[in-house]
C-alpha positions, 0 to 999 in steps of 0.5 A: 437494432444492434447498431442502435444499442451499441451506439447508445452504450457509447453515451451512457454512463458505465455501471457504478462499480465498487472498486476496492483495494488493499492498503498499507499505512506507514505510521510515521513519527514525523511526516516524511514525504518520499521523493521520486528518487527515494521511491525509485530506489525503494522500487529498484531494491525491493522489486529488483528491477531497473526503472523503465519510463513506461512500465516501471517508475514512480512519480512524486506529486508535489510532496502530497503523494505519489503514483507508482507504476508496475507493468499494468498496475498503478499503486498510489501513495498519499501523505497525511500530516495527521494521526489515524484514529481507532476506526481504521483499526477496527475501533480499537485504541492504538498501543503506545508503541504505535505513537505517530504524528503522520502517515503515508498510505500505499494503496492498490485499487483492485479492479476485480475486487480484493484478492482472497486466500493465497492470492491476497497473501502473494500480493501483500508479499509483493507490496511488503518488498516495497514497504520494507525499503521505506521502513526507517526509525521514523516509521513506528508501525505498519497498518494493514487496513482491511484486516485491522492489523497493526504491526510494530516496526522491527528488524524481524518485520523488515526481514519477513517483508524482505523475504519475498514470501507470501505475507498474511498480516493476521499470521504476522500479528500472531507471530510477533506477539 
């Protein structure tokens, strides 16, 4: 009987899972589609590793987005030529300093669900190292979508992201007020 059950599992659909993740949006004054070269340089500088064609690389997907591989993790990036709306900020209106015409999203879909506590802060610190290398005058703000936290692009924000320390978006928002 066990052979039949294991055989059935080969042809049955896997149970539906709600894979959730962590997303950071870079709000851009004008759409900037990051090239493979720009992404590889940001990875190399932010995460302080040399590219590897199997375990550490980025690939731009015809300017619509990118796939970033870090060991077993796949991080996706999508470029959108439109503003975000207040729903992504918890139905709040955006302040004038967050004015933008486009955005790029950086998402890691966590197979085990969104991490919590210090694990989550460690992960945001990890993504923050990469985001810091993509910040420019073209980026008006970063939006941590799960927390509905919007942070103004500033030298202080960039410095905190580059520190390599854990990042708690809620605490950063309080500190930047």
